TORGURO-320384 format. One record per atom (N, C-alpha, C): x, y, z; residue number from 0; atom name. Coordinates in steps of 0.001 Angstrom, whole numbers, plus 500000, padded with zeros to 6 digits. Example, Ala and Ser with C-alpha at 12.3 -4.5 7.8 and 13.67 -1.06 7.14 Angstrom:
TORGURO-320384
c1 | c2 | c3 | pamar | fise
513190 | 494310 | 507800 | 0 | N
512300 | 495500 | 507800 | 0 | CA
513200 | 496700 | 507800 | 0 | C
512850 | 497750 | 507080 | 1 | N
513670 | 498940 | 507140 | 1 | CA
512900 | 500030 | 507870 | 1 | C
end
This chain:
TORGURO-320384
c1 | c2 | c3 | pamar | fise
578678 | 687686 | 885864 | 0 | N
577266 | 687630 | 886155 | 0 | CA
577078 | 687316 | 887638 | 0 | C
576136 | 687976 | 888271 | 1 | N
575885 | 687683 | 889680 | 1 | CA
575566 | 686212 | 889907 | 1 | C
576035 | 685688 | 891044 | 2 | N
575952 | 684269 | 891332 | 2 | CA
574574 | 683735 | 891629 | 2 | C
573618 | 684583 | 891994 | 3 | N
572295 | 684090 | 892344 | 3 | CA
571457 | 683705 | 891131 | 3 | C
571816 | 684200 | 889983 | 4 | N
571000 | 683979 | 888797 | 4 | CA
571207 | 682563 | 888271 | 4 | C
570126 | 681922 | 887937 | 5 | N
570169 | 680587 | 887366 | 5 | CA
569526 | 680641 | 885985 | 5 | C
570336 | 680436 | 884961 | 6 | N
569797 | 680420 | 883597 | 6 | CA
568857 | 679223 | 883489 | 6 | C
567609 | 679460 | 883127 | 7 | N
566597 | 678415 | 883152 | 7 | CA
566052 | 678054 | 881783 | 7 | C
566057 | 678993 | 880903 | 8 | N
565336 | 678782 | 879657 | 8 | CA
566123 | 678029 | 878623 | 8 | C
565513 | 676973 | 878132 | 9 | N
566103 | 676309 | 876965 | 9 | CA
565548 | 677002 | 875730 | 9 | C
566267 | 676885 | 874656 | 10 | N
565840 | 677545 | 873425 | 10 | CA
564439 | 677070 | 873040 | 10 | C
563556 | 678003 | 872709 | 11 | N
562200 | 677598 | 872322 | 11 | CA
562212 | 676857 | 870997 | 11 | C
561132 | 676141 | 870748 | 12 | N
561027 | 675397 | 869489 | 12 | CA
560569 | 676294 | 868342 | 12 | C
560467 | 677571 | 868596 | 13 | N
560111 | 678551 | 867571 | 13 | CA
561316 | 679446 | 867311 | 13 | C
561386 | 680001 | 866123 | 14 | N
562431 | 680964 | 865806 | 14 | CA
561966 | 682326 | 866299 | 14 | C
562447 | 682717 | 867474 | 15 | N
562035 | 683978 | 868090 | 15 | CA
563193 | 684954 | 867993 | 15 | C
562876 | 686143 | 867532 | 16 | N
563864 | 687204 | 867400 | 16 | CA
563543 | 688275 | 868434 | 16 | C
564537 | 688631 | 869240 | 17 | N
564382 | 689688 | 870239 | 17 | CA
565111 | 690920 | 869714 | 17 | C
564376 | 692011 | 869595 | 18 | N
564906 | 693238 | 869020 | 18 | CA
564849 | 694373 | 870030 | 18 | C
565951 | 695096 | 870152 | 19 | N
565975 | 696309 | 870968 | 19 | CA
565343 | 697425 | 870145 | 19 | C
564301 | 698039 | 870673 | 20 | N
563645 | 699157 | 869994 | 20 | CA
564280 | 700431 | 870532 | 20 | C
565065 | 701068 | 869689 | 21 | N
565885 | 702182 | 870129 | 21 | CA
565067 | 703407 | 870533 | 21 | C
564083 | 703779 | 869746 | 22 | N
563274 | 704960 | 870057 | 22 | CA
561791 | 704605 | 869920 | 22 | C
561269 | 703890 | 870910 | 23 | N
559865 | 703480 | 870799 | 23 | CA
558926 | 704680 | 870874 | 23 | C
557880 | 704612 | 870082 | 24 | N
556847 | 705652 | 870137 | 24 | CA
555812 | 705266 | 871194 | 24 | C
555044 | 706239 | 871611 | 25 | N
553973 | 705972 | 872581 | 25 | CA
552976 | 704986 | 871993 | 25 | C
552654 | 705101 | 870706 | 26 | N
551657 | 704202 | 870114 | 26 | CA
552163 | 702759 | 870063 | 26 | C
553420 | 702546 | 869695 | 27 | N
553977 | 701189 | 869700 | 27 | CA
553964 | 700638 | 871122 | 27 | C
554426 | 701447 | 872057 | 28 | N
554473 | 700986 | 873439 | 28 | CA
553086 | 700633 | 873954 | 28 | C
552099 | 701459 | 873666 | 29 | N
550733 | 701187 | 874131 | 29 | CA
550209 | 699880 | 873545 | 29 | C
550546 | 699596 | 872294 | 30 | N
550115 | 698336 | 871683 | 30 | CA
550737 | 697146 | 872419 | 30 | C
552036 | 697206 | 872681 | 31 | N
552711 | 696130 | 873408 | 31 | CA
552120 | 695972 | 874808 | 31 | C
551989 | 697069 | 875500 | 32 | N
551489 | 697081 | 876880 | 32 | CA
550088 | 696482 | 876940 | 32 | C
549268 | 696818 | 875957 | 33 | N
547903 | 696294 | 875930 | 33 | CA
547865 | 694814 | 875570 | 33 | C
548591 | 694433 | 874530 | 34 | N
548547 | 693037 | 874067 | 34 | CA
549084 | 692078 | 875117 | 34 | C
550122 | 692480 | 875839 | 35 | N
550705 | 691628 | 876869 | 35 | CA
549988 | 691806 | 878206 | 35 | C
549659 | 693027 | 878556 | 36 | N
549176 | 693310 | 879897 | 36 | CA
547688 | 693257 | 880136 | 36 | C
546890 | 693326 | 879091 | 37 | N
545432 | 693355 | 879288 | 37 | CA
544916 | 692161 | 880093 | 37 | C
545350 | 690931 | 879821 | 38 | N
544828 | 689807 | 880611 | 38 | CA
545174 | 689906 | 882094 | 38 | C
546209 | 690670 | 882415 | 39 | N
546663 | 690800 | 883802 | 39 | CA
546247 | 692147 | 884386 | 39 | C
545393 | 692839 | 883645 | 40 | N
544799 | 694106 | 884084 | 40 | CA
545809 | 695229 | 884287 | 40 | C
546875 | 695213 | 883480 | 41 | N
547801 | 696338 | 883524 | 41 | CA
547060 | 697571 | 883025 | 41 | C
547144 | 698665 | 883735 | 42 | N
546478 | 699875 | 883269 | 42 | CA
547228 | 701163 | 883606 | 42 | C
548161 | 701106 | 884533 | 43 | N
548756 | 702346 | 885026 | 43 | CA
549415 | 703182 | 883921 | 43 | C
550074 | 702552 | 882998 | 44 | N
550728 | 703330 | 881936 | 44 | CA
549726 | 703807 | 880889 | 44 | C
548540 | 703220 | 880865 | 45 | N
547480 | 703729 | 879992 | 45 | CA
547054 | 705137 | 880407 | 45 | C
547256 | 705462 | 881685 | 46 | N
546811 | 706745 | 882212 | 46 | CA
547768 | 707884 | 881876 | 46 | C
548968 | 707547 | 881385 | 47 | N
549959 | 708566 | 881062 | 47 | CA
549643 | 709226 | 879724 | 47 | C
549894 | 710509 | 879639 | 48 | N
549760 | 711198 | 878349 | 48 | CA
550864 | 710695 | 877418 | 48 | C
550690 | 710913 | 876126 | 49 | N
551729 | 710520 | 875169 | 49 | CA
553058 | 711190 | 875506 | 49 | C
553017 | 712466 | 875845 | 50 | N
554258 | 713196 | 876147 | 50 | CA
554959 | 712611 | 877370 | 50 | C
554205 | 712302 | 878406 | 51 | N
554796 | 711731 | 879616 | 51 | CA
555357 | 710348 | 879332 | 51 | C
554603 | 709538 | 878592 | 52 | N
555052 | 708190 | 878254 | 52 | CA
556308 | 708245 | 877394 | 52 | C
556328 | 709096 | 876396 | 53 | N
557510 | 709183 | 875539 | 53 | CA
558730 | 709691 | 876301 | 53 | C
558534 | 710581 | 877259 | 54 | N
559652 | 711039 | 878094 | 54 | CA
560207 | 709870 | 878902 | 54 | C
559343 | 709032 | 879432 | 55 | N
559780 | 707847 | 880179 | 55 | CA
560536 | 706889 | 879260 | 55 | C
560010 | 706673 | 878061 | 56 | N
560630 | 705741 | 877116 | 56 | CA
561973 | 706244 | 876594 | 56 | C
562217 | 707534 | 876684 | 57 | N
563451 | 708108 | 876158 | 57 | CA
564483 | 708409 | 877242 | 57 | C
564214 | 707993 | 878462 | 58 | N
565228 | 708175 | 879512 | 58 | CA
566490 | 707431 | 879105 | 58 | C
567655 | 707954 | 879452 | 59 | N
568910 | 707303 | 879047 | 59 | CA
569063 | 705883 | 879587 | 59 | C
568471 | 705570 | 880731 | 60 | N
568629 | 704233 | 881316 | 60 | CA
567506 | 703274 | 880939 | 60 | C
566667 | 703654 | 879983 | 61 | N
565515 | 702842 | 879591 | 61 | CA
565814 | 702037 | 878326 | 61 | C
565365 | 700776 | 878328 | 62 | N
565468 | 699942 | 877118 | 62 | CA
564196 | 699130 | 876962 | 62 | C
563769 | 698983 | 875735 | 63 | N
562615 | 698158 | 875391 | 63 | CA
563068 | 697099 | 874396 | 63 | C
562771 | 695832 | 874699 | 64 | N
563138 | 694707 | 873837 | 64 | CA
561876 | 693919 | 873519 | 64 | C
561652 | 693688 | 872230 | 65 | N
560437 | 693035 | 871771 | 65 | CA
560792 | 691700 | 871132 | 65 | C
560064 | 690655 | 871537 | 66 | N
560259 | 689305 | 870989 | 66 | CA
559138 | 689029 | 869995 | 66 | C
559523 | 688558 | 868811 | 67 | N
558544 | 688242 | 867764 | 67 | CA
558871 | 686897 | 867125 | 67 | C
557826 | 686260 | 866654 | 68 | N
557936 | 685038 | 865865 | 68 | CA
557123 | 685271 | 864596 | 68 | C
557786 | 685207 | 863444 | 69 | N
557105 | 685476 | 862160 | 69 | CA
556287 | 686761 | 862221 | 69 | C
556872 | 687814 | 862741 | 70 | N
556249 | 689131 | 862882 | 70 | CA
555090 | 689187 | 863878 | 70 | C
554811 | 688099 | 864566 | 71 | N
553781 | 688090 | 865607 | 71 | CA
554428 | 688415 | 866944 | 71 | C
553757 | 689224 | 867742 | 72 | N
554277 | 689577 | 869055 | 72 | CA
554275 | 688358 | 869964 | 72 | C
555444 | 688023 | 870492 | 73 | N
555592 | 686954 | 871477 | 73 | CA
555557 | 687559 | 872873 | 73 | C
556267 | 688663 | 873064 | 74 | N
556311 | 689326 | 874358 | 74 | CA
557315 | 690447 | 874332 | 74 | C
557548 | 691004 | 875507 | 75 | N
558559 | 692052 | 875597 | 75 | CA
559079 | 692163 | 877014 | 75 | C
560225 | 692833 | 877115 | 76 | N
560720 | 693215 | 878429 | 76 | CA
561247 | 694638 | 878349 | 76 | C
561163 | 695282 | 879488 | 77 | N
561529 | 696682 | 879586 | 77 | CA
562446 | 696852 | 880788 | 77 | C
563609 | 697435 | 880543 | 78 | N
564578 | 697701 | 881606 | 78 | CA
564633 | 699200 | 881865 | 78 | C
564730 | 699543 | 883120 | 79 | N
564878 | 700939 | 883509 | 79 | CA
565775 | 701013 | 884723 | 79 | C
566973 | 701560 | 884557 | 80 | N
567918 | 701592 | 885675 | 80 | CA
568273 | 700182 | 886087 | 80 | C
568060 | 699876 | 887365 | 81 | N
568366 | 698533 | 887872 | 81 | CA
567100 | 697698 | 888053 | 81 | C
566093 | 697982 | 887247 | 82 | N
564811 | 697296 | 887384 | 82 | CA
564373 | 696642 | 886079 | 82 | C
563838 | 695452 | 886206 | 83 | N
563098 | 694833 | 885118 | 83 | CA
561683 | 695369 | 885279 | 83 | C
561405 | 696465 | 884565 | 84 | N
560177 | 697232 | 884796 | 84 | CA
558939 | 696490 | 884334 | 84 | C
558997 | 695880 | 883156 | 85 | N
557877 | 695087 | 882643 | 85 | CA
558430 | 693880 | 881909 | 85 | C
557711 | 692787 | 882032 | 86 | N
558098 | 691535 | 881392 | 86 | CA
556817 | 690746 | 881173 | 86 | C
556627 | 690242 | 879982 | 87 | N
555443 | 689423 | 879772 | 87 | CA
555363 | 688871 | 878372 | 87 | C
554466 | 687913 | 878231 | 88 | N
554221 | 687251 | 876955 | 88 | CA
552793 | 687504 | 876496 | 88 | C
552601 | 687487 | 875187 | 89 | N
551253 | 687518 | 874619 | 89 | CA
550595 | 686164 | 874904 | 89 | C
549286 | 686169 | 875086 | 90 | N
548567 | 684953 | 875490 | 90 | CA
548880 | 683706 | 874661 | 90 | C
548971 | 683776 | 873323 | 91 | N
549220 | 682542 | 872563 | 91 | CA
550559 | 681876 | 872858 | 91 | C
551476 | 682584 | 873519 | 92 | N
552814 | 682044 | 873763 | 92 | CA
553036 | 681616 | 875209 | 92 | C
552052 | 681793 | 876045 | 93 | N
552164 | 681372 | 877443 | 93 | CA
552016 | 679862 | 877519 | 93 | C
552817 | 679256 | 878389 | 94 | N
552757 | 677810 | 878573 | 94 | CA
553589 | 677027 | 877576 | 94 | C
554421 | 677706 | 876826 | 95 | N
555236 | 677046 | 875808 | 95 | CA
556721 | 677088 | 876151 | 95 | C
557039 | 677356 | 877420 | 96 | N
558406 | 677413 | 877944 | 96 | CA
559220 | 678560 | 877336 | 96 | C
558529 | 679580 | 876853 | 97 | N
559212 | 680742 | 876293 | 97 | CA
559532 | 681744 | 877388 | 97 | C
558711 | 681819 | 878414 | 98 | N
558903 | 682784 | 879498 | 98 | CA
560272 | 682688 | 880150 | 98 | C
560681 | 681498 | 880615 | 99 | N
562020 | 681407 | 881222 | 99 | CA
563138 | 681786 | 880251 | 99 | C
562999 | 681410 | 878997 | 100 | N
564005 | 681752 | 877993 | 100 | CA
564084 | 683267 | 877799 | 100 | C
562930 | 683925 | 877683 | 101 | N
562935 | 685373 | 877498 | 101 | CA
563421 | 686077 | 878769 | 101 | C
563088 | 685533 | 879924 | 102 | N
563598 | 686097 | 881177 | 102 | CA
565119 | 686029 | 881202 | 102 | C
565701 | 684931 | 880725 | 103 | N
567164 | 684839 | 880617 | 103 | CA
567718 | 685975 | 879757 | 103 | C
567056 | 686261 | 878640 | 104 | N
567521 | 687346 | 877764 | 104 | CA
567477 | 688682 | 878514 | 104 | C
566423 | 688915 | 879290 | 105 | N
566287 | 690165 | 880027 | 105 | CA
567374 | 690291 | 881089 | 105 | C
567614 | 689217 | 881827 | 106 | N
568632 | 689244 | 882883 | 106 | CA
570023 | 689422 | 882266 | 106 | C
570303 | 688697 | 881197 | 107 | N
571596 | 688852 | 880524 | 107 | CA
571807 | 690290 | 880068 | 107 | C
570770 | 690880 | 879491 | 108 | N
570895 | 692258 | 879008 | 108 | CA
571130 | 693216 | 880171 | 108 | C
570417 | 693022 | 881270 | 109 | N
570600 | 693891 | 882437 | 109 | CA
572034 | 693814 | 882955 | 109 | C
572584 | 692607 | 883060 | 110 | N
573942 | 692453 | 883548 | 110 | CA
574946 | 693040 | 882566 | 110 | C
574669 | 692917 | 881278 | 111 | N
575540 | 693512 | 880258 | 111 | CA
575578 | 695032 | 880420 | 111 | C
574469 | 695608 | 880844 | 112 | N
574395 | 697059 | 881067 | 112 | CA
575133 | 697481 | 882329 | 112 | C
575595 | 696534 | 883136 | 113 | N
576335 | 696867 | 884347 | 113 | CA
575505 | 696831 | 885616 | 113 | C
574288 | 696361 | 885531 | 114 | N
573453 | 696256 | 886720 | 114 | CA
574057 | 695212 | 887654 | 114 | C
574153 | 695539 | 888924 | 115 | N
574694 | 694618 | 889930 | 115 | CA
573569 | 693816 | 890573 | 115 | C
572481 | 694485 | 890853 | 116 | N
571327 | 693860 | 891510 | 116 | CA
570077 | 694254 | 890734 | 116 | C
569444 | 693297 | 890107 | 117 | N
568266 | 693547 | 889292 | 117 | CA
567011 | 693360 | 890132 | 117 | C
566145 | 694347 | 890103 | 118 | N
564898 | 694302 | 890856 | 118 | CA
563726 | 694131 | 889907 | 118 | C
562663 | 693524 | 890425 | 119 | N
561410 | 693470 | 889686 | 119 | CA
560282 | 693409 | 890688 | 119 | C
559118 | 693784 | 890213 | 120 | N
557912 | 693717 | 891025 | 120 | CA
556905 | 692858 | 890301 | 120 | C
556155 | 692115 | 891063 | 121 | N
555043 | 691351 | 890499 | 121 | CA
553896 | 691467 | 891486 | 121 | C
552750 | 691002 | 891086 | 122 | N
551610 | 691060 | 891995 | 122 | CA
550680 | 689890 | 891737 | 122 | C
549685 | 689782 | 892545 | 123 | N
548791 | 688622 | 892456 | 123 | CA
547918 | 688642 | 891213 | 123 | C
547902 | 689738 | 890477 | 124 | N
547146 | 689774 | 889231 | 124 | CA
547956 | 689241 | 888056 | 124 | C
549276 | 689167 | 888207 | 125 | N
550098 | 688634 | 887124 | 125 | CA
549854 | 687139 | 886974 | 125 | C
550466 | 686548 | 885971 | 126 | N
550281 | 685122 | 885721 | 126 | CA
550525 | 684341 | 887013 | 126 | C
549718 | 683324 | 887287 | 127 | N
549859 | 682575 | 888540 | 127 | CA
551244 | 681961 | 888762 | 127 | C
551994 | 681705 | 887692 | 128 | N
553327 | 681122 | 887845 | 128 | CA
554453 | 682155 | 887781 | 128 | C
554099 | 683440 | 887707 | 129 | N
555128 | 684477 | 887551 | 129 | CA
556117 | 684465 | 888712 | 129 | C
555632 | 684525 | 889929 | 130 | N
556542 | 684580 | 891077 | 130 | CA
557419 | 683340 | 891134 | 130 | C
556860 | 682181 | 890879 | 131 | N
557636 | 680943 | 890884 | 131 | CA
558731 | 680980 | 889816 | 131 | C
558394 | 681466 | 888639 | 132 | N
559381 | 681574 | 887555 | 132 | CA
560518 | 682499 | 887960 | 132 | C
560183 | 683633 | 888556 | 133 | N
561218 | 684576 | 888971 | 133 | CA
562100 | 683977 | 890070 | 133 | C
561487 | 683300 | 891025 | 134 | N
562267 | 682692 | 892123 | 134 | CA
563198 | 681599 | 891600 | 134 | C
562722 | 680784 | 890668 | 135 | N
563565 | 679733 | 890095 | 135 | CA
564744 | 680310 | 889328 | 135 | C
564585 | 681521 | 888822 | 136 | N
565675 | 682173 | 888090 | 136 | CA
566676 | 682845 | 889029 | 136 | C
566376 | 682882 | 890324 | 137 | N
567318 | 683456 | 891278 | 137 | CA
566848 | 684729 | 891955 | 137 | C
565708 | 685255 | 891544 | 138 | N
565174 | 686423 | 892237 | 138 | CA
564705 | 685979 | 893614 | 138 | C
564863 | 686864 | 894586 | 139 | N
564426 | 686560 | 895949 | 139 | CA
563355 | 687539 | 896357 | 139 | C
562434 | 687040 | 897133 | 140 | N
561383 | 687880 | 897684 | 140 | CA
562007 | 688796 | 898729 | 140 | C
561882 | 690090 | 898528 | 141 | N
562480 | 691066 | 899424 | 141 | CA
561416 | 691727 | 900293 | 141 | C
560264 | 691963 | 899718 | 142 | N
559235 | 692686 | 900442 | 142 | CA
557863 | 692305 | 899904 | 142 | C
556910 | 692263 | 900795 | 143 | N
555507 | 692104 | 900421 | 143 | CA
554762 | 693329 | 900910 | 143 | C
553825 | 693761 | 900116 | 144 | N
552971 | 694857 | 900562 | 144 | CA
551569 | 694620 | 900044 | 144 | C
550629 | 695122 | 900767 | 145 | N
549230 | 695045 | 900359 | 145 | CA
548801 | 696426 | 899890 | 145 | C
548227 | 696437 | 898717 | 146 | N
547751 | 697688 | 898141 | 146 | CA
546467 | 697410 | 897398 | 146 | C
545545 | 698299 | 897491 | 147 | N
544323 | 698166 | 896711 | 147 | CA
544495 | 698947 | 895422 | 147 | C
544219 | 698271 | 894329 | 148 | N
544284 | 698900 | 893018 | 148 | CA
542872 | 699076 | 892491 | 148 | C
542722 | 700070 | 891665 | 149 | N
541428 | 700259 | 891018 | 149 | CA
541265 | 699180 | 889950 | 149 | C
540114 | 698577 | 889885 | 150 | N
539866 | 697525 | 888901 | 150 | CA
539526 | 698179 | 887566 | 150 | C
540406 | 698022 | 886568 | 151 | N
540167 | 698688 | 885280 | 151 | CA
538936 | 698161 | 884557 | 151 | C
538491 | 696954 | 884876 | 152 | N
537280 | 696427 | 884231 | 152 | CA
536054 | 697213 | 884661 | 152 | C
536100 | 697771 | 885861 | 153 | N
535005 | 698598 | 886357 | 153 | CA
535170 | 700029 | 885863 | 153 | C
536401 | 700534 | 885911 | 154 | N
536663 | 701907 | 885501 | 154 | CA
536449 | 702119 | 884002 | 154 | C
536887 | 701159 | 883192 | 155 | N
536837 | 701298 | 881734 | 155 | CA
536280 | 700027 | 881091 | 155 | C
535011 | 699700 | 881300 | 156 | N
534471 | 698439 | 880761 | 156 | CA
534532 | 698356 | 879240 | 156 | C
534508 | 699497 | 878563 | 157 | N
534569 | 699471 | 877106 | 157 | CA
535952 | 699092 | 876607 | 157 | C
536972 | 699288 | 877428 | 158 | N
538345 | 698960 | 877035 | 158 | CA
538705 | 697543 | 877455 | 158 | C
538269 | 697131 | 878640 | 159 | N
538678 | 695851 | 879193 | 159 | CA
537641 | 694757 | 878974 | 159 | C
537200 | 694627 | 877746 | 160 | N
536313 | 693519 | 877387 | 160 | CA
537108 | 692220 | 877438 | 160 | C
536430 | 691117 | 877705 | 161 | N
537080 | 689824 | 877689 | 161 | CA
536383 | 688956 | 876678 | 161 | C
537079 | 688201 | 875874 | 162 | N
538536 | 688093 | 875832 | 162 | CA
539154 | 689308 | 875149 | 162 | C
540446 | 689533 | 875411 | 163 | N
541109 | 690676 | 874789 | 163 | CA
541109 | 690542 | 873276 | 163 | C
541062 | 691641 | 872607 | 164 | N
541048 | 691628 | 871128 | 164 | CA
542456 | 691722 | 870605 | 164 | C
end
């Protein structure tokens, strides 16, 4: 395992099962993406057609891992090549020390796949402690960029109601 990584997560006080979804469908993926990403205004993958999304999900270097507790969605992580493409928790599980533990699972899986240097991107719309959590785990800030994103609450107010359903 690369030396910069620091395993941070202690086992959660819940029985959480992380499952690799071998052939995720667009509908399953959209449900995960929405349940985890809506509070953080994730929308870019919502714009993809089912065919485009399924092609992305079926790339040979792509993996989707879903964490559940008693069949309830806890969160998920998505690996693509040498990137932790998406990582997040459902709102009821935030603040319960599950994030660092699940991040450990994602990093371990990436290294098991042979990744030498794992990359991830975050932004100021993600959870306020996301960058700190990643840095404590050994990720280093490599680049900052400023970009204006379209606000999905303005573009699609019927979809981005608050609180999320």
